[in-house]
C-alpha positions in Angstrom: 59.1 -66.6 -85.8 57.1 -68.3 -88.6 58.3 -66.8 -91.8 56.7 -67.5 -95.2 58.8 -69.6 -97.6 59.3 -66.6 -99.9 60.9 -64.6 -97.1 63.1 -67.5 -96.1 64.2 -67.8 -99.7 65.0 -64.0 -99.8 67.1 -64.4 -96.7 69.0 -67.4 -98.1 69.5 -65.5 -101.4 70.9 -62.5 -99.5 73.3 -64.7 -97.5 74.5 -66.5 -100.6 74.9 -63.1 -102.4 77.3 -61.9 -99.7 79.3 -65.2 -99.7 79.6 -65.1 -103.5 80.7 -61.5 -103.4 83.4 -62.4 -100.8 84.6 -65.3 -103.0 84.9 -63.0 -106.0 86.7 -60.4 -103.8 89.2 -63.0 -102.7 89.7 -64.2 -106.2 90.2 -60.7 -107.6 92.7 -59.8 -104.8 94.7 -62.9 -105.3 94.8 -62.4 -109.0 95.9 -58.8 -108.6 98.6 -59.8 -106.1 99.9 -62.4 -108.5 99.9 -60.1 -111.5 101.2 -57.1 -109.8 103.4 -57.9 -106.7 104.6 -54.3 -106.4 102.4 -51.3 -105.8 100.4 -49.9 -108.7 97.5 -47.4 -108.7 95.3 -49.6 -111.0 95.9 -52.6 -108.7 94.6 -50.5 -105.8 91.6 -49.5 -107.8 90.8 -53.1 -108.7 91.0 -54.2 -105.1 88.9 -51.3 -103.9 86.2 -52.0 -106.5 86.1 -55.6 -105.4 85.8 -54.7 -101.7 83.1 -52.1 -102.6 81.2 -54.9 -104.3 81.2 -56.9 -101.0 80.1 -53.8 -99.1 77.2 -53.3 -101.5 76.2 -57.0 -101.2 76.3 -56.7 -97.4 74.2 -53.5 -97.5 71.6 -55.3 -99.7 71.5 -58.2 -97.3 71.0 -55.9 -94.3 68.1 -54.3 -96.2 66.6 -57.8 -97.0 67.0 -58.8 -93.4 65.3 -55.6 -92.2 62.4 -56.1 -94.6 61.9 -59.6 -93.3 62.5 -59.3 -89.6 61.3 -55.8 -88.6 57.7 -56.4 -89.6 57.8 -59.8 -87.9 59.4 -58.6 -84.6 57.9 -55.1 -84.3 54.4 -56.3 -83.2 55.9 -58.3 -80.4 57.9 -55.4 -79.2 55.0 -53.0 -79.3 52.7 -55.6 -77.5 55.3 -56.2 -74.8 56.1 -52.5 -74.3 59.3 -53.5 -72.6 62.1 -50.9 -72.5 64.6 -53.7 -72.3 63.4 -55.0 -75.7 63.6 -51.6 -77.3 67.1 -51.2 -75.8 68.2 -54.5 -77.1 66.9 -53.6 -80.6 68.7 -50.3 -80.4 72.0 -52.0 -79.4 71.6 -54.5 -82.2 71.0 -51.9 -84.8 73.9 -49.8 -83.5 76.2 -52.9 -83.6 75.2 -53.6 -87.2 75.9 -50.1 -88.3 79.2 -50.1 -86.4 80.3 -53.4 -88.0 79.4 -52.1 -91.4 81.6 -49.1 -90.8 84.5 -51.3 -89.6 84.1 -53.5 -92.7 84.2 -50.4 -94.9 87.3 -49.0 -93.2 89.0 -52.4 -93.5 88.1 -52.6 -97.1 89.8 -49.2 -97.7 93.0 -50.1 -95.9 93.3 -53.6 -97.4 95.1 -52.5 -100.5 98.6 -52.9 -101.8 100.9 -50.5 -100.0 104.1 -49.2 -101.6 107.3 -50.7 -100.1 
């Protein structure tokens, strides 16, 4: 695929956005663990908010990727009219949605648990 420089920049920004969100999430979780080694509802809320920020960043990056790649790939799929290509695209989209759901579930359970 030959993508315009602006679209490449958008993809790089989206990737960087997710990485920065992950770094902030890690920093917030480490700080909360240091400040509050035992269970506290506010510590759980802080960790959940940080994980939610990562989820939002990941969702935005999926949207950016879809805006860039779907218009670039769709003409090739339509021209080829290959059921295998449509099947592969369906499996890919299903895998992305499944991984996003797994990530969201992991973010919900990755909190401080009472001992």
